[in-house]
VOGU-3710 file (C-alpha; in Angstrom, 3 decimals, decimal comma):
1> maglklrrpe> 80,483/101,334/178,380  82,105/97,734/179,750  83,080/96,832/176,372  85,557/99,730/176,084  87,509/99,048/179,401  88,705/102,551/179,643  91,692/103,240/182,202  91,759/105,455/184,418  93,609/108,784/183,904  95,999/108,097/186,624
11> eceidflalg> 97,477/105,123/185,661  98,543/107,363/182,204  101,573/109,217/181,700  99,960/109,602/177,997  95,836/109,917/177,372  96,320/109,512/174,249  99,342/108,253/171,585  98,937/108,650/167,540  101,033/106,800/165,182  100,499/108,929/161,342
21> slvhrldpgt> 102,949/110,704/159,435  103,054/114,179/159,659  102,645/117,010/156,863  101,988/120,082/155,783  99,069/121,621/153,556  99,536/125,269/151,444  96,446/126,478/151,388  95,590/129,486/148,722  91,826/129,773/151,062  89,701/130,621/148,210
31> tpfrrarqfa> 91,550/131,322/145,115  92,114/128,385/142,848  95,929/127,170/142,865  96,017/128,163/138,641  95,695/131,805/140,189  97,307/131,973/143,800  100,711/134,091/144,622  100,730/133,232/148,377  99,346/130,221/150,751  98,694/129,992/154,506
41> ihvsggeynv> 101,245/126,854/156,355  99,124/124,478/157,910  101,027/121,448/159,362  98,084/118,655/159,764  97,884/114,482/159,231  94,910/112,707/160,266  95,973/111,274/163,184  98,124/114,484/164,446  94,709/116,552/164,285  92,759/113,572/166,704
51> aanlascfgk> 95,877/114,504/168,926  96,183/118,199/168,759  92,664/118,650/169,186  92,969/116,741/172,266  95,917/118,499/173,788  94,770/121,704/172,902  91,083/121,998/173,538  90,567/118,992/175,612  93,727/119,500/177,883  94,554/116,149/177,756
61> rtgiaaamvn> 98,200/114,532/177,303  99,352/113,210/174,178  101,891/112,522/171,937  102,883/111,919/168,593  105,116/108,810/166,969  105,959/109,600/163,024  109,205/110,532/160,742  111,178/113,590/161,096  113,138/115,140/158,556  116,386/117,381/159,349
71> ngigeliqgr> 115,785/120,072/157,584  114,088/123,547/157,612  111,107/122,509/157,019  110,853/119,336/159,519  111,275/121,879/162,305  108,664/124,784/160,931  106,379/120,906/161,481  107,993/120,325/164,705  106,771/124,031/166,386  104,066/123,646/165,102
81> vremgvrpyy> 103,293/120,278/166,927  104,919/121,967/170,471  102,687/124,945/170,817  100,019/121,759/170,397  100,774/120,825/173,193  101,388/117,781/171,616  104,683/115,774/172,941  106,632/114,352/170,017  108,327/110,646/169,234  110,292/110,723/166,007
91> rhfehdgvrg> 112,472/108,646/164,297  114,325/110,750/162,064  115,907/111,368/158,529  118,430/113,143/156,743  117,225/115,251/153,944  120,234/114,584/151,024  119,583/117,874/150,132  117,814/117,427/146,514  115,256/114,649/146,795  115,040/113,344/150,265
101> pnmatvysdc> 113,165/111,783/152,502  110,647/114,819/152,464  107,245/115,335/154,920  105,077/115,637/152,684  102,790/118,655/151,209  99,730/118,775/150,296  98,157/120,849/148,314  94,374/121,768/149,135  91,910/125,031/148,395  89,098/125,817/150,396
111> gqgvrgpvvf> 87,157/126,230/146,732  83,808/128,666/147,184  80,198/127,844/146,862  79,426/125,875/143,391  83,756/125,270/143,106  84,488/122,326/145,252  87,888/122,183/147,533  90,479/120,798/145,229  93,553/118,218/147,221  95,968/117,434/145,565
121> ynraneagal> 99,451/115,845/146,540  103,293/115,432/146,545  104,437/112,389/148,526  107,566/111,418/146,906  110,367/109,802/148,611  108,028/110,892/151,957  109,904/110,311/154,988  106,692/108,726/156,595  107,124/105,852/154,324  109,783/104,862/154,974
131> lqpgdfdwak> 108,794/104,019/158,411  108,367/100,259/159,853  108,549/97,951/162,253  111,186/98,270/164,959  111,496/101,662/164,224  110,008/102,937/168,179  110,532/101,634/171,380  106,996/100,886/171,864  107,836/98,709/175,128  109,936/102,698/176,350
141> ifaggvgwfh> 106,579/104,488/174,808  103,608/102,660/176,737  105,947/101,938/180,167  104,324/104,993/181,384  100,835/104,155/180,603  98,583/105,139/178,012  94,931/105,285/178,081  94,231/105,415/173,900  96,314/104,266/171,242  95,245/105,868/167,272
151> sggifaalsg> 96,415/105,290/163,789  94,344/105,223/160,110  94,239/104,216/156,915  96,281/106,883/154,873  99,256/106,396/156,936  98,971/102,345/156,444  98,500/102,766/152,754  102,015/104,881/152,562  104,210/101,733/152,271  104,408/98,003/152,360
161> ttsqliveam> 105,650/98,540/155,819  104,068/101,482/157,946  100,566/99,133/158,293  102,666/96,184/159,791  104,224/99,086/162,287  100,561/99,372/162,616  100,160/95,937/163,952  103,244/95,852/165,647  102,297/99,156/168,018  98,733/97,996/168,071
171> evardagain> 100,166/94,798/169,949  102,030/96,324/172,673  98,875/98,624/172,816  96,766/96,137/174,004  99,263/94,425/176,188  100,038/97,499/177,899  96,207/98,407/178,020  95,436/100,783/175,935  91,935/101,463/174,085  93,477/100,604/169,459
181> sfdlnyrgkl> 91,631/103,421/167,626  91,442/103,200/163,643  90,289/105,286/160,633  89,458/103,399/158,357  90,404/106,892/155,480  90,062/104,532/152,704  92,070/106,203/149,822  91,601/104,016/146,544  94,792/106,056/144,827  97,448/105,053/147,546
191> wdtlggleqg> 96,279/101,286/147,865  96,455/100,996/143,914  100,320/101,525/144,651  100,365/98,731/147,314  97,812/95,680/144,806  94,612/97,470/144,846  91,698/97,316/146,770  92,163/93,255/147,721  95,760/93,949/148,708  94,040/96,983/150,892
201> qkmigqivsk> 91,629/94,981/151,993  93,968/92,424/153,364  96,369/95,294/155,280  93,421/97,125/156,466  91,857/93,928/158,091  95,032/93,037/159,791  94,641/96,254/161,772  91,178/95,767/162,239  91,304/92,775/163,914  92,806/94,048/166,576
211> vdalfgneed> 91,197/97,500/167,318  88,522/97,898/169,645  86,459/101,390/168,252  86,466/102,174/164,266  86,195/105,073/163,033  85,117/105,598/159,318  81,655/106,451/157,241  79,692/104,419/154,961  82,537/104,760/151,881  85,130/103,917/154,472
221> lqmglgiqgq> 83,206/100,683/155,414  82,391/99,210/152,030  86,363/99,569/150,434  87,656/99,057/153,561  86,882/96,328/154,812  84,733/94,979/152,158  81,278/95,226/153,875  78,050/95,048/151,753  76,258/98,555/151,697  72,956/100,088/151,063
231> dvekrtkldp> 71,177/101,834/147,839  72,908/105,514/148,893  70,522/106,782/145,409  67,388/106,139/147,480  68,872/106,795/151,449  70,097/110,304/151,767  73,349/110,701/153,821  71,627/111,510/156,580  69,816/108,076/157,516  71,291/107,194/159,732
241> eafftmiera> 69,381/102,971/160,412  71,843/103,145/156,095  74,942/102,776/158,654  73,873/101,205/161,956  73,062/98,284/159,064  76,773/98,185/157,596  77,893/98,124/161,395  76,061/95,120/162,478  78,282/93,919/159,209  80,722/95,075/160,064
251> vekfpnikmv> 81,104/93,421/163,437  79,862/89,971/162,944  82,671/89,797/160,931  85,182/91,938/163,459  83,999/90,910/166,468  86,533/92,334/168,675  84,777/96,200/167,488  83,303/97,720/170,865  82,802/100,915/168,541  82,128/102,951/165,805
261> attlrevhst> 81,428/106,048/164,670  81,510/108,041/162,155  80,340/111,843/160,961  76,382/112,129/158,446  77,033/114,747/156,025  75,321/116,398/153,096  77,127/118,812/151,010  74,770/121,343/149,615  78,034/123,362/148,335  81,248/124,200/149,667
271> nrhewgavlw> 79,980/126,614/152,076  76,908/124,608/153,316  76,434/121,370/154,028  74,153/119,816/156,952  75,783/117,762/159,703  75,007/115,005/162,132  76,790/111,679/163,643  76,770/108,031/165,316  77,952/105,768/167,338  77,057/101,626/167,633
281> ldgeryvapt> 78,436/101,702/171,332  78,334/98,177/172,797  75,373/97,452/170,535  73,357/100,183/171,718  72,916/103,332/169,176  73,038/106,967/169,332  72,276/109,613/166,941  73,639/113,409/167,064  70,695/115,723/166,213  71,382/117,448/162,614
291> cqldvldrig> 72,448/120,915/162,048  73,151/123,707/158,908  76,944/124,452/158,257  78,257/127,328/157,419  82,153/126,549/156,403  85,234/128,391/155,921  87,212/125,057/155,580  85,899/121,841/155,846  89,688/119,136/155,865  89,742/118,559/159,184
301> ggdgfasgli> 86,311/117,643/160,509  85,934/114,016/160,875  89,072/114,858/162,794  87,609/117,199/164,671  84,550/114,763/165,625  86,717/112,516/166,432  88,597/113,725/169,506  85,714/115,497/170,291  83,975/111,934/171,046  87,605/110,600/172,707
311> fglldgrspe> 87,126/113,382/175,284  84,171/112,866/176,128  84,772/109,139/176,767  87,862/109,472/178,331  86,578/111,666/180,711  83,828/109,831/181,402  80,704/110,904/179,873  77,914/109,433/179,108  77,632/108,326/175,781  75,163/110,751/174,711
321> dalrlgwahg> 77,336/113,582/175,501  80,932/112,096/174,293  78,394/111,849/170,726  77,393/115,650/170,594  80,491/116,412/172,152  82,207/115,248/168,879  79,943/116,510/166,716  80,149/119,514/168,363  83,439/120,218/168,005  83,611/118,587/164,689
331> allttfsgdv> 81,311/120,778/163,326  83,261/124,612/165,101  86,588/122,625/163,177  85,012/124,180/159,504  84,420/127,462/161,287  88,401/127,746/161,599  90,796/127,704/158,484  93,322/124,847/158,988  93,303/121,747/159,858  93,480/121,499/163,651
341> smaslsevea> 90,926/123,338/166,663  90,642/126,543/167,330  88,246/126,204/169,913  88,034/126,105/173,913  85,973/123,513/175,547  83,528/125,612/177,239  82,609/126,597/173,229  82,607/122,614/172,804  80,171/122,227/175,795  77,875/125,265/174,169
351> lasggsarvq> 77,072/124,267/171,505  76,492/120,478/172,554  74,123/121,364/175,095  71,731/123,564/172,197  74,066/127,421/172,226  73,923/128,819/169,044  75,839/131,351/167,340  74,516/134,555/169,429  76,530/136,913/169,562  78,959/136,332/173,371
361> r> 78,995/139,793/175,488
//
């Protein structure tokens, strides 16, 4: 793993720092929104989820840099962040009592069987979209040492300034010796408000040029990076060869990339998936097993994979073991309601080493 150049834990005050948007997700379970009477409230965010998982399941020292609104919803979110053991770095905004700025709301039911999950958003006047370069004192945050810095494509697409904030942070992180990672998470509807596919690829390209480790599925690589893909109609979504071919094209375009990883998922119904994962690291290919998942809530599975893999690498595990930890943790996360982990490290390690769902006595 010479390419990644991981820092020693004793050199770092924070093992993992994320930059992203915190949201609250309203979840009516298997009830469609049109008939819902009550909701569970989950605190989420693609970048935050990875930090929360690494802290709560894997015992890592993590932080989140994000916008925070000074109202009751903001206080709810702050409380959940504290519960997960994530250190906050907030840029605070005052709510005007009427229109915001707001903490974004995500609406997502779980679906059931042949009825797929439904996800929609209210990101109007979102505080996270107001973030811009200069809002965080990165030199102070990184002064104590940070092992790994992470952000993602949804946050990058919130406004014309958030992608530039990611670039600013990654430049400081690189100079401070941290690993930079980015989850492509390409969302066309978000980029359409900022100039569409061409502008999205331009801004993502600026970010990825500073990245060491990349997360993203086949569609993310095609849309976010403009990488030519395979004929997906002729290949199963669980075929790693199609993805490895795309990775090689991505690395040709961005030779600074040392690692690319993704989950492989074949959805047979809302509650029955086939689940695999692949890792490309310093030119070597690694493939996780394929298993059948009985899914309770699929939201956050990819973030669960990323956090397990990152933990394995930070903990000095072999690439094969790190990949299996990510694969196992992502699988376990789909068995919990909500977006962040309720698993223990021993449970993840047991599944990664071939454990089963037999009753534990």
